[in-house]
NURO-671042 format. One record per residue (C-alpha): x, y, z; residue in one letter. Coordinates in steps of 0.05 Angstrom, whole numbers, m for minus. Layout:
BEGIN
(site (X Y Z) 'a') ...
This chain:
BEGIN
(site (m256 m17 437) 'x') (site (m300 m53 483) 'x') (site (m273 m102 540) 'x') (site (m298 m165 511) 'x') (site (m272 m150 440) 'x') (site (m211 m137 474) 'x') (site (m207 m212 512) 'x') (site (m227 m244 447) 'x') (site (m179 m214 407) 'x') (site (m125 m226 461) 'x') (site (m148 m290 483) 'x') (site (m84 m340 467) 'x') (site (m40 m288 502) 'x') (site (m80 m291 560) 'x') (site (m87 m360 568) 'x') (site (m13 m376 570) 'x') (site (4 m315 619) 'x') (site (m48 m352 657) 'x') (site (m10 m419 643) 'x') (site (58 m391 665) 'x') (site (24 m368 728) 'x') (site (m3 m430 749) 'x') (site (64 m460 734) 'x') (site (96 m421 770) 'x') (site (49 m426 832) 'x') (site (53 m499 825) 'x') (site (128 m505 826) 'x') (site (147 m447 880) 'x') (site (207 m444 918) 'x') (site (274 m447 879) 'x') (site (235 m453 802) 'x') (site (215 m383 815) 'x') (site (278 m361 844) 'x') (site (307 m380 770) 'x') (site (254 m348 732) 'x') (site (265 m283 772) 'x') (site (336 m290 760) 'x') (site (328 m290 688) 'x') (site (277 m239 684) 'x') (site (329 m199 723) 'x') (site (286 m185 786) 'x') (site (317 m174 852) 'x') (site (378 m146 826) 'x') (site (380 m80 872) 'x') (site (442 m80 923) 'x') (site (417 m60 989) 'x') (site (474 m74 1032) 'x') (site (554 m89 1018) 'x') (site (606 m127 1056) 'x') (site (682 m133 1055) 'x') (site (719 m111 992) 'x') (site (671 m124 932) 'x') (site (613 m162 964) 'x') (site (538 m144 952) 'x') (site (472 m162 982) 'x') (site (416 m155 934) 'x') (site (342 m169 943) 'x') (site (360 m238 904) 'x') (site (404 m256 961) 'x') (site (363 m240 1014) 'x') (site (307 m287 979) 'x') (site (362 m345 973) 'x') (site (387 m340 1045) 'x') (site (319 m344 1067) 'x') (site (305 m408 1023) 'x') (site (364 m434 1048) 'x') (site (348 m423 1124) 'x') (site (278 m457 1111) 'x') (site (316 m520 1088) 'x') (site (356 m516 1153) 'x') (site (296 m518 1195) 'x') (site (264 m572 1152) 'x') (site (315 m612 1167) 'x') (site (318 m596 1248) 'x') (site (379 m550 1245) 'x') (site (349 m506 1293) 'x') (site (334 m560 1350) 'x') (site (399 m587 1337) 'x') (site (428 m525 1357) 'x') (site (384 m517 1416) 'x') (site (405 m585 1441) 'x') (site (478 m589 1424) 'x') (site (521 m609 1488) 'x') (site (592 m596 1494) 'x') (site (648 m653 1514) 'x') (site (633 m638 1585) 'x') (site (560 m644 1578) 'x') (site (547 m572 1591) 'x') (site (513 m529 1534) 'x') (site (547 m511 1469) 'x') (site (545 m435 1472) 'x') (site (572 m430 1396) 'x') (site (515 m475 1375) 'x') (site (464 m440 1414) 'x') (site (485 m368 1396) 'x') (site (488 m385 1321) 'x') (site (416 m419 1330) 'x') (site (392 m351 1363) 'x') (site (424 m322 1310) 'x') (site (393 m353 1244) 'x') (site (333 m378 1274) 'x') (site (301 m334 1335) 'x') (site (243 m354 1367) 'x') (site (211 m321 1424) 'x') (site (190 m382 1460) 'x') (site (258 m412 1463) 'x') (site (304 m356 1470) 'x') (site (283 m340 1536) 'x') (site (300 m410 1562) 'x') (site (367 m410 1518) 'x') (site (382 m350 1560) 'x') (site (366 m390 1625) 'x') (site (409 m447 1611) 'x') (site (472 m403 1588) 'x') (site (456 m359 1653) 'x') (site (468 m422 1699) 'x') (site (515 m452 1655) 'x') (site (563 m388 1674) 'x') (site (552 m402 1751) 'x') (site (568 m467 1739) 'x') (site (619 m477 1709) 'x') (site (659 m415 1725) 'x') (site (654 m377 1659) 'x') (site (691 m302 1654) 'x') (site (621 m274 1626) 'x') (site (558 m244 1665) 'x') (site (490 m243 1655) 'x') (site (501 m178 1623) 'x') (site (534 m211 1574) 'x') (site (483 m257 1555) 'x') (site (426 m198 1562) 'x') (site (459 m166 1507) 'x') (site (478 m216 1459) 'x') (site (401 m231 1454) 'x') (site (381 m155 1457) 'x') (site (425 m144 1401) 'x') (site (392 m209 1357) 'x') (site (326 m186 1314) 'x') (site (300 m202 1254) 'x') (site (364 m202 1204) 'x') (site (373 m273 1201) 'x') (site (386 m280 1122) 'x') (site (433 m218 1133) 'x') (site (477 m260 1189) 'x') (site (467 m327 1142) 'x') (site (496 m291 1091) 'x') (site (555 m261 1120) 'x') (site (573 m315 1164) 'x') (site (581 m358 1111) 'x') (site (622 m309 1063) 'x') (site (670 m306 1129) 'x') (site (683 m383 1125) 'x') (site (687 m388 1056) 'x') (site (738 m321 1052) 'x') (site (780 m368 1104) 'x') (site (783 m433 1068) 'x') (site (739 m455 1113) 'x') (site (698 m505 1077) 'x') (site (659 m577 1081) 'x') (site (660 m612 1026) 'x') (site (588 m652 1007) 'x') (site (616 m723 1017) 'x') (site (623 m692 1093) 'x') (site (562 m658 1101) 'x') (site (523 m725 1068) 'x') (site (555 m763 1120) 'x') (site (540 m720 1182) 'x') (site (468 m712 1156) 'x') (site (459 m785 1165) 'x') (site (492 m786 1233) 'x') (site (454 m726 1254) 'x') (site (377 m727 1238) 'x') (site (364 m799 1258) 'x') (site (387 m757 1327) 'x') (site (345 m699 1321) 'x') (site (285 m734 1299) 'x') (site (302 m790 1362) 'x') (site (305 m842 1304) 'x') (site (233 m823 1276) 'x') (site (265 m807 1207) 'x') (site (330 m813 1160) 'x') (site (363 m766 1126) 'x') (site (338 m791 1065) 'x') (site (267 m784 1083) 'x') (site (281 m714 1105) 'x') (site (313 m698 1045) 'x') (site (261 m730 1000) 'x') (site (209 m688 1035) 'x') (site (244 m620 1020) 'x') (site (254 m640 946) 'x') (site (186 m660 942) 'x') (site (138 m607 976) 'x') (site (188 m543 966) 'x') (site (221 m564 907) 'x') (site (291 m551 928) 'x') (site (345 m593 888) 'x') (site (387 m654 942) 'x') (site (451 m615 914) 'x') (site (434 m550 943) 'x') (site (402 m582 1010) 'x') (site (469 m608 1016) 'x') (site (510 m548 1005) 'x') (site (472 m511 1044) 'x') (site (476 m567 1102) 'x') (site (556 m558 1095) 'x') (site (550 m485 1096) 'x') (site (527 m488 1159) 'x') (site (580 m532 1188) 'x') (site (636 m499 1157) 'x') (site (596 m440 1196) 'x') (site (605 m475 1266) 'x') (site (678 m501 1239) 'x') (site (706 m427 1231) 'x') (site (679 m422 1298) 'x') (site (709 m459 1328) 'x') (site (779 m450 1296) 'x') (site (767 m368 1317) 'x') (site (743 m384 1385) 'x') (site (799 m446 1401) 'x') (site (861 m414 1376) 'x') (site (893 m396 1448) 'x') (site (952 m438 1459) 'x') (site (943 m469 1529) 'x') (site (1013 m472 1558) 'x') (site (1037 m531 1604) 'x') (site (1053 m473 1663) 'x') (site (969 m461 1656) 'x') (site (954 m532 1650) 'x') (site (1001 m544 1710) 'x') (site (983 m491 1753) 'x') (site (906 m514 1747) 'x') (site (918 m578 1767) 'x') (site (965 m559 1825) 'x') (site (915 m515 1850) 'x') (site (852 m568 1853) 'x') (site (899 m621 1874) 'x') (site (951 m584 1922) 'x') (site (928 m563 1989) 'x') (site (958 m532 2057) 'x') (site (952 m545 2127) 'x') (site (973 m501 2191) 'x') (site (975 m483 2258) 'x') (site (985 m417 2284) 'x') (site (964 m365 2332) 'x') (site (925 m303 2315) 'x') (site (915 m237 2339) 'x') (site (859 m207 2314) 'x') (site (860 m129 2317) 'x') (site (788 m115 2306) 'x') (site (788 m150 2384) 'x') (site (839 m91 2399) 'x') (site (804 m29 2368) 'x') (site (763 m16 2433) 'x') (site (837 4 2472) 'x') (site (852 50 2421) 'x') (site (847 128 2430) 'x') (site (804 167 2388) 'x') (site (844 199 2327) 'x') (site (857 267 2321) 'x') (site (818 318 2266) 'x') (site (892 311 2229) 'x') (site (887 236 2222) 'x') (site (819 233 2206) 'x') (site (834 283 2148) 'x') (site (886 244 2120) 'x') (site (851 174 2132) 'x') (site (796 205 2101) 'x') (site (838 247 2036) 'x') (site (876 169 2028) 'x') (site (810 133 2013) 'x') (site (761 184 1990) 'x') (site (766 160 1917) 'x') (site (760 82 1938) 'x') (site (696 46 1944) 'x') (site (696 5 2009) 'x') (site (723 m74 2009) 'x') (site (764 m67 1938) 'x') (site (828 m102 1964) 'x') (site (888 m90 1922) 'x') (site (963 m79 1920) 'x') (site (949 1 1938) 'x') (site (898 m7 1983) 'x') (site (911 m71 2023) 'x') (site (853 m64 2074) 'x') (site (811 m46 2028) 'x') (site (788 19 2060) 'x') (site (743 65 2018) 'x') (site (703 122 2032) 'x') (site (666 133 1961) 'x') (site (590 129 1962) 'x') (site (557 69 1922) 'x') (site (500 89 1875) 'x') (site (442 94 1909) 'x') (site (355 99 1913) 'x') (site (313 117 1957) 'x') (site (244 69 1954) 'x') (site (173 78 1971) 'x') (site (125 18 1984) 'x') (site (64 m5 1994) 'x') (site (60 m79 2025) 'x') (site (15 m119 2056) 'x') (site (18 m181 2095) 'x') (site (m14 m248 2058) 'x') (site (m29 m275 2128) 'x') (site (m69 m208 2145) 'x') (site (m109 m219 2071) 'x') (site (m112 m298 2087) 'x') (site (m150 m280 2151) 'x') (site (m204 m233 2122) 'x') (site (m221 m281 2065) 'x') (site (m291 m317 2072) 'x') (site (m285 m394 2098) 'x') (site (m323 m440 2043) 'x') (site (m372 m477 2069) 'x') (site (m382 m553 2061) 'x') (site (m434 m549 1998) 'x') (site (m368 m499 1961) 'x') (site (m320 m553 1990) 'x') (site (m369 m613 1947) 'x') (site (m385 m574 1889) 'x') (site (m309 m554 1875) 'x') (site (m292 m622 1880) 'x') (site (m355 m640 1833) 'x') (site (m325 m585 1785) 'x') (site (m250 m597 1784) 'x') (site (m232 m664 1794) 'x') (site (m220 m679 1727) 'x') (site (m187 m619 1714) 'x') (site (m107 m624 1699) 'x') (site (m95 m558 1742) 'x') (site (m112 m606 1806) 'x') (site (m87 m669 1786) 'x') (site (m43 m671 1835) 'x') (site (m93 m665 1896) 'x') (site (m153 m716 1869) 'x') (site (m106 m760 1822) 'x') (site (m60 m816 1846) 'x') (site (m27 m875 1813) 'x') (site (m10 m947 1842) 'x') (site (32 m994 1819) 'x') (site (m10 m1061 1792) 'x') (site (57 m1106 1789) 'x') (site (111 m1106 1839) 'x') (site (165 m1126 1786) 'x') (site (142 m1069 1738) 'x') (site (159 m1001 1759) 'x') (site (124 m977 1696) 'x') (site (54 m1020 1705) 'x') (site (12 m966 1738) 'x') (site (m60 m951 1734) 'x') (site (m83 m879 1756) 'x') (site (m141 m869 1807) 'x') (site (m185 m822 1836) 'x') (site (m185 m799 1909) 'x') (site (m257 m800 1943) 'x') (site (m278 m726 1966) 'x') (site (m272 m745 2040) 'x') (site (m204 m759 2028) 'x') (site (m190 m684 2001) 'x') (site (m240 m644 2027) 'x') (site (m195 m609 2082) 'x') (site (m141 m598 2028) 'x') (site (m193 m571 1984) 'x') (site (m219 m522 2042) 'x') (site (m139 m497 2042) 'x') (site (m138 m489 1966) 'x') (site (m196 m449 1971) 'x') (site (m180 m404 2017) 'x') (site (m117 m394 1986) 'x') (site (m144 m378 1926) 'x') (site (m194 m322 1951) 'x') (site (m124 m301 1989) 'x') (site (m94 m293 1922) 'x') (site (m158 m264 1881) 'x') (site (m169 m200 1931) 'x') (site (m93 m191 1945) 'x') (site (m93 m180 1862) 'x') (site (m152 m138 1871) 'x') (site (m121 m95 1924) 'x') (site (m61 m85 1886) 'x') (site (m96 m69 1820) 'x') (site (m138 m19 1865) 'x') (site (m65 11 1882) 'x') (site (m36 18 1815) 'x') (site (m105 51 1787) 'x') (site (m99 97 1852) 'x') (site (m30 116 1842) 'x') (site (m26 119 1764) 'x') (site (m94 162 1752) 'x') (site (m50 218 1744) 'x') (site (m17 182 1684) 'x') (site (m76 184 1639) 'x') (site (m59 209 1568) 'x') (site (10 217 1582) 'x') (site (57 182 1535) 'x') (site (104 138 1586) 'x') (site (152 125 1541) 'x') (site (177 204 1529) 'x') (site (151 226 1599) 'x') (site (205 251 1646) 'x') (site (216 233 1718) 'x') (site (196 301 1746) 'x') (site (129 293 1708) 'x') (site (114 227 1733) 'x') (site (129 255 1800) 'x') (site (85 311 1800) 'x') (site (29 266 1764) 'x') (site (45 209 1813) 'x') (site (m12 186 1865) 'x') (site (1 195 1944) 'x') (site (26 125 1981) 'x') (site (m6 146 2041) 'x') (site (m72 160 2013) 'x') (site (m79 94 1978) 'x') (site (m53 58 2036) 'x') (site (m112 90 2075) 'x') (site (m167 80 2028) 'x') (site (m145 11 2014) 'x') (site (m137 m12 2090) 'x') (site (m204 17 2103) 'x') (site (m246 m11 2041) 'x') (site (m216 m86 2043) 'x') (site (m200 m89 2133) 'x') (site (m135 m106 2117) 'x') (site (m72 m67 2142) 'x') (site (m29 m31 2081) 'x') (site (30 m16 2110) 'x') (site (68 53 2072) 'x') (site (135 91 2080) 'x') (site (203 114 2058) 'x') (site (267 79 2054) 'x') (site (339 117 2066) 'x') (site (383 118 2016) 'x') (site (397 55 1997) 'x') (site (453 11 1959) 'x') (site (443 m39 1917) 'x') (site (479 m91 1965) 'x') (site (429 m55 2021) 'x') (site (370 m66 1994) 'x') (site (381 m138 1975) 'x') (site (405 m146 2038) 'x') (site (337 m115 2067) 'x') (site (286 m170 2104) 'x') (site (229 m152 2055) 'x') (site (260 m113 1993) 'x') (site (312 m168 1988) 'x') (site (257 m221 1976) 'x') (site (225 m188 1926) 'x') (site (226 m197 1853) 'x') (site (181 m198 1786) 'x') (site (185 m259 1739) 'x') (site (190 m232 1659) 'x') (site (198 m290 1601) 'x') (site (256 m312 1635) 'x') (site (254 m374 1687) 'x') (site (295 m329 1732) 'x') (site (256 m272 1758) 'x') (site (299 m199 1759) 'x') (site (309 m183 1837) 'x') (site (269 m106 1854) 'x') (site (349 m92 1861) 'x') (site (363 m96 1794) 'x') (site (300 m74 1774) 'x') (site (306 m9 1814) 'x') (site (386 9 1791) 'x') (site (374 0 1716) 'x') (site (330 64 1713) 'x') (site (360 114 1678) 'x') (site (386 161 1735) 'x') (site (429 103 1754) 'x') (site (446 51 1695) 'x') (site (474 8 1746) 'x') (site (446 m48 1725) 'x') (site (415 m69 1652) 'x') (site (352 m107 1637) 'x') (site (350 m164 1587) 'x') (site (311 m175 1540) 'x') (site (272 m218 1574) 'x') (site (263 m186 1648) 'x') (site (214 m128 1662) 'x') (site (215 m72 1629) 'x') (site (264 m12 1652) 'x') (site (213 32 1692) 'x') (site (223 114 1706) 'x') (site (220 140 1777) 'x') (site (156 144 1810) 'x') (site (133 91 1758) 'x') (site (104 27 1799) 'x') (site (142 m34 1805) 'x') (site (95 m91 1816) 'x') (site (55 m116 1843) 'x') (site (99 m172 1867) 'x') (site (106 m227 1915) 'x') (site (162 m237 1963) 'x') (site (200 m307 1948) 'x') (site (167 m341 2017) 'x') (site (101 m322 1992) 'x') (site (94 m280 2061) 'x') (site (84 m200 2032) 'x') (site (46 m166 1971) 'x') (site (84 m102 1954) 'x') (site (87 m51 1896) 'x') (site (141 m3 1903) 'x') (site (168 57 1868) 'x') (site (242 97 1863) 'x') (site (228 170 1888) 'x') (site (297 182 1890) 'x') (site (368 172 1856) 'x') (site (441 194 1864) 'x') (site (501 170 1822) 'x') (site (568 136 1845) 'x') (site (606 194 1887) 'x') (site (647 214 1931) 'x') (site (628 248 2001) 'x') (site (638 321 2004) 'x') (site (668 314 2068) 'x') (site (679 284 2133) 'x') (site (611 297 2166) 'x') (site (568 268 2110) 'x') (site (520 221 2138) 'x') (site (442 204 2111) 'x') (site (396 154 2131) 'x') (site (397 78 2104) 'x') (site (333 56 2146) 'x') (site (295 m8 2106) 'x') (site (221 m32 2104) 'x') (site (189 m16 2170) 'x') (site (128 m58 2181) 'x') (site (131 m69 2253) 'x') (site (139 m8 2307) 'x') (site (193 m40 2347) 'x') (site (244 m46 2283) 'x') (site (235 31 2271) 'x') (site (301 43 2291) 'x') (site (346 103 2259) 'x') (site (391 74 2213) 'x') (site (444 123 2197) 'x') (site (515 113 2155) 'x') (site (564 159 2178) 'x') (site (628 179 2135) 'x') (site (663 209 2205) 'x') (site (643 131 2242) 'x') (site (669 93 2189) 'x') (site (736 129 2182) 'x') (site (743 137 2260) 'x') (site (731 63 2253) 'x') (site (788 39 2206) 'x') (site (833 100 2231) 'x') (site (832 57 2300) 'x') (site (839 m10 2259) 'x') (site (908 20 2234) 'x') (site (929 31 2309) 'x') (site (900 m33 2328) 'x') (site (947 m64 2286) 'x') (site (1006 m33 2315) 'x') (site (994 m68 2378) 'x') (site (970 m126 2348) 'x') (site (1044 m122 2319) 'x') (site (1078 m112 2382) 'x') (site (1040 m166 2406) 'x') (site (1065 m220 2357) 'x') (site (1136 m203 2367) 'x') (site (1131 m206 2446) 'x') (site (1099 m276 2440) 'x') (site (1159 m293 2395) 'x') (site (1204 m281 2451) 'x') (site (1170 m315 2499) 'x') (site (1174 m377 2449) 'x') (site (1261 m368 2452) 'x') (site (1255 m408 2518) 'x') (site (1187 m438 2523) 'x') (site (1149 m482 2485) 'x') (site (1078 m460 2455) 'x') (site (1036 m484 2512) 'x') (site (1074 m444 2563) 'x') (site (1088 m386 2517) 'x') (site (1013 m367 2498) 'x') (site (992 m388 2573) 'x') (site (1039 m322 2606) 'x') (site (1025 m278 2546) 'x') (site (954 m282 2566) 'x') (site (963 m281 2645) 'x') (site (1012 m212 2622) 'x') (site (950 m178 2590) 'x') (site (884 m212 2625) 'x') (site (860 m136 2656) 'x') (site (869 m126 2725) 'x') (site (813 m98 2770) 'x') (site (783 m34 2749) 'x') (site (826 m48 2681) 'x') (site (760 m45 2620) 'x') (site (804 m62 2570) 'x') (site (779 m115 2517) 'x') (site (820 m179 2525) 'x') (site (810 m241 2476) 'x') (site (855 m295 2508) 'x') (site (900 m322 2446) 'x') (site (914 m403 2434) 'x') (site (932 m441 2383) 'x') (site (883 m448 2318) 'x') (site (879 m492 2254) 'x') (site (870 m485 2181) 'x') (site (863 m555 2142) 'x') (site (855 m579 2080) 'x') (site (861 m500 2046) 'x') (site (866 m494 1972) 'x') (site (891 m438 1936) 'x') (site (845 m389 1892) 'x') (site (868 m372 1829) 'x') (site (867 m299 1805) 'x') (site (817 m319 1749) 'x') (site (773 m347 1797) 'x') (site (766 m288 1836) 'x') (site (751 m240 1765) 'x') (site (691 m291 1752) 'x') (site (663 m285 1822) 'x') (site (676 m205 1815) 'x') (site (634 m208 1742) 'x') (site (584 m244 1779) 'x') (site (573 m198 1844) 'x') (site (561 m141 1796) 'x') (site (488 m166 1790) 'x') (site (485 m202 1851) 'x') (site (500 m145 1900) 'x') (site (504 m203 1956) 'x') (site (561 m238 1934) 'x') (site (612 m186 1937) 'x') (site (607 m213 2009) 'x') (site (640 m268 1989) 'x') (site (685 m248 1939) 'x') (site (717 m199 1997) 'x') (site (724 m269 2023) 'x') (site (752 m300 1962) 'x') (site (807 m240 1960) 'x') (site (820 m247 2032) 'x') (site (829 m326 2032) 'x') (site (879 m322 1972) 'x') (site (917 m265 2005) 'x') (site (924 m312 2072) 'x') (site (939 m371 2031) 'x') (site (991 m330 1990) 'x') (site (1031 m311 2057) 'x') (site (1021 m383 2086) 'x') (site (1056 m404 2023) 'x') (site (1117 m361 2025) 'x') (site (1139 m395 2091) 'x') (site (1165 m451 2051) 'x') (site (1227 m460 2022) 'x') (site (1234 m478 1949) 'x') (site (1218 m558 1950) 'x') (site (1197 m569 2018) 'x') (site (1136 m591 2034) 'x') (site (1132 m582 2113) 'x') (site (1156 m527 2162) 'x') (site (1158 m544 2238) 'x') (site (1161 m495 2289) 'x') (site (1167 m437 2238) 'x') (site (1155 m376 2297) 'x') (site (1139 m344 2238) 'x') (site (1106 m265 2234) 'x') (site (1051 m260 2193) 'x') (site (1025 m192 2173) 'x') (site (952 m197 2141) 'x') (site (927 m132 2130) 'x') (site (859 m161 2086) 'x') (site (840 m191 2151) 'x') (site (864 m140 2197) 'x') (site (907 m187 2230) 'x') (site (975 m223 2253) 'x') (site (987 m292 2237) 'x') (site (1048 m332 2282) 'x') (site (1060 m401 2250) 'x') (site (1076 m450 2290) 'x') (site (1078 m521 2236) 'x') (site (1056 m508 2171) 'x') (site (1052 m570 2114) 'x') (site (1027 m582 2044) 'x') (site (1006 m636 2001) 'x') (site (1024 m638 1929) 'x') (site (1008 m666 1862) 'x') (site (1036 m730 1843) 'x') (site (1068 m732 1773) 'x') (site (1022 m791 1764) 'x') (site (959 m752 1770) 'x') (site (986 m698 1740) 'x') (site (990 m747 1681) 'x') (site (920 m770 1691) 'x') (site (889 m697 1694) 'x') (site (931 m661 1645) 'x') (site (891 m673 1579) 'x') (site (820 m667 1612) 'x') (site (851 m604 1648) 'x') (site (874 m574 1578) 'x') (site (807 m584 1546) 'x') (site (780 m558 1602) 'x') (site (814 m494 1602) 'x') (site (812 m488 1525) 'x') (site (736 m505 1527) 'x') (site (718 m446 1579) 'x') (site (765 m397 1532) 'x') (site (723 m419 1471) 'x') (site (656 m412 1501) 'x') (site (678 m333 1531) 'x') (site (705 m318 1458) 'x') (site (638 m343 1421) 'x') (site (602 m283 1445) 'x') (site (650 m243 1421) 'x') (site (657 m287 1354) 'x') (site (576 m290 1343) 'x') (site (555 m215 1369) 'x') (site (520 m187 1313) 'x') (site (559 m118 1321) 'x') (site (622 m155 1319) 'x') (site (596 m198 1256) 'x') (site (578 m128 1216) 'x') (site (635 m99 1245) 'x') (site (689 m148 1220) 'x') (site (660 m159 1155) 'x') (site (653 m86 1142) 'x') (site (580 m81 1127) 'x') (site (543 m26 1107) 'x') (site (475 m11 1078) 'x') (site (476 19 1005) 'x') (site (441 88 996) 'x') (site (368 80 977) 'x') (site (314 133 965) 'x') (site (278 152 1017) 'x') (site (209 115 999) 'x') (site (247 53 1005) 'x') (site (292 72 1063) 'x') (site (226 88 1093) 'x') (site (195 22 1080) 'x') (site (255 m22 1095) 'x') (site (255 10 1163) 'x') (site (187 m8 1166) 'x') (site (192 m76 1145) 'x') (site (245 m82 1196) 'x') (site (201 m57 1256) 'x') (site (145 m105 1235) 'x') (site (190 m164 1229) 'x') (site (228 m145 1300) 'x') (site (161 m137 1336) 'x') (site (140 m211 1310) 'x') (site (199 m242 1338) 'x') (site (203 m202 1400) 'x') 
C-alpha cells in the first residue's frame, strides 16, 4: 500500500492524535503529568528511602514542578535574604536554598556571607565546614526535596493550607518589595503554568514544614540557667589586680648550659607534641614535632620596576583617552561628579563632567598604571609559557608530581630571559622548608593571594598546603583549583600592589617527629635584596636548649618570689621591691642580666570561655597567623583563672594578699598585692537572661544546621539508596548527572 493511500485510509485517526498532541502542548505542566499517570509512564523506580519509600521518574517530575512553583513564588530569593533574630544570615534558610535552588552566581556570595558570619558571631564552625557543604551540593535538588518533605511529614511536622496561605500573603510583598501580592503571583502561576491553586499552597506549606522541622531538630538542646548565668557573668565581670611579675625569660641568659642527659630528657618528653599547644599535661606548651612544610620556588617582579620601563603618554594620547572614555561607566569616578541643586534636598543632584584640563594629570596616571598592569600580565604570561612548555600534550589531571617535575621549565632560565627581554629585574629563588605559619609571616609570600569566584581570595599558604602531598587545607568550590607540585600558581599580585609573582611547590613534607636532636633545616623566605640574604636555620637542638633553660629559670623565679614575700613581712611593698632590686643588681664585673622588679597593674580583665578558645582554634586552622592570638587567649585565660583562685568564696576583694602564683604558660611568677573584681548585679542578670539564652541557642542551632542539611547526612538518615539499573540505564543516569553538575558549577 502506498503512503498516500495509507494516510487517506487513516485520516481520522491521524487527526485525532494530532488534536491530542496540540492539547497536551497547550495545557502542559500538570495536565501532562496527569496524562502520563493515566498512561502509566514514569513508574520506573530509580531510588528507595526509609522502610518502603520509593522514588520514580514521575516523582522526580512532580518534584521538579514543585521547585518551579517555589521559584515562581520567589522562595529562592526569600531563602537568600532571610535574617535571624539578631540580624545575621539565617543559616538554615540559606543552606536549604542552596540545596533546592542551586545557583552558581549566588552560591559564592552565600558562601562568603556565611564565612563572615562565623567570624563575627563566634560560631564553632570553620571555613572548611562551609566549603565541604558547597562541594557536596550539586544538581540533585529534586531528590533533596522529596527526602526532606518526606522526613518532615513522617515526623508529623505538617503546615496547614490555611497557615501556608496566610504566610504567603505576608511574605510575597516582602520578597517583591511590594511590587506584587500573593494573589497576583498565584494567579500568574495558575494561568501561565496550569498549576492548581491547591497545589501551589500545598507546595509552599511543604517548604514551611521542612524549615519548621529543621528548626525543631537544630534547636532541641536545652539551654541551662547555669550556661546563661556563666555567659552573662563572663561578659559582665572583670578583674583588677596589682602585682609584681618575675619573667623567667629575663633569667635564661644566666642559666648554665644543659647537659646532654638533660637535653635528651627534655626532647624525649615532648618529641610527639606540636609547639604552643598548651594543655594540662603540657602546661608550658613545649613541642618539638615538626609542622607540615613545603619548599616554594618563585618568580617575582616589582611593580615599580615595571612602571619605570613603560612609555609615558603624550599630551595627544591623554586628550584622545579623554574623548574616547569620558562617557564610559568604568571611568565615571574620574570624569563625572554630582552637584546638589537644592541645599534642603540631599537627593536633588545633577551630574556634571570634569573638563580635560581638570583631569589631565590623573588621566596620565591612569594610562601609566594600565600600561604597567598590561606589561606585568605580558611578562608573567610569557613566564607561564616558558615554564609550562614541557606540559604540552600532558593530561594534567592524571599527571604525577614526578612527571611534572621532570618536564617543568627552569625558573632561573625563565627569569634571565624575561629580564633581558623586558628590561625588568625578575627575581627567582627557592625558600627553605616553610610551615604554613611561616609562609603567612613572610614579607612577600604572606601577602600573595589568588582570587577565585569567592570575594574572599585564597591566600598562598592555603593553596600551597592543599596539594595532595600535604592536604593540610582544603580549597573550596569557589576557590581556585587545587594545584599539583611543580604546577604554577598565579600569576598573582600582593595585597599592597607592590609585586607580581608566580610560584610553585617543589618539595613537601608531612607533619613528623624530628629524627633527633641534631635535626636542622633552612627556613629562609623570599629574598629580593642581597642585604636580606641571611641564613635562617631552624635547629631542634637550639629549641630544646632554650626550653631547658626556661625550666631552670622558672626555678630561679620561684626562689626570687619567695624571697620577695619574705621581705614583705617587715616592709611595705615599695620598700621590699627597692631592697630586692638593690640586692640583685649586677656588681662591677658581673655580666648577668637583671631587670628591676616593679609593681604592675591589670584592669578590666574579663574571663574567656573554653568555647571561645575552641572557636579561635577552629579559625586558626585556616589562618595560621591566628595561632599566635589563640596562644595569647589560652595564656590570658590561664592567668585569669589563677587570679580568680586568690578570692575566697563570696568575696570580691583581697588586699595585701602577698600570694605567689606560678604561671607556666607565660613562664613567669606573679606576686599578688591587691585584687578586686566587679560582678554582674541581679538586675543586669535578669535584663540579659532572655536575650542571652536566645543567643546561645541561636549559635548552637546554626552550628547544627550544617549537620542537618549536609547532603551526605540527609541520604544517610533517610536510608537512601539507588535502585539497581541496567548498564545502559546506569550509564545514561551518570551522564545526565554529570551534565547537570557541570551546568550547576
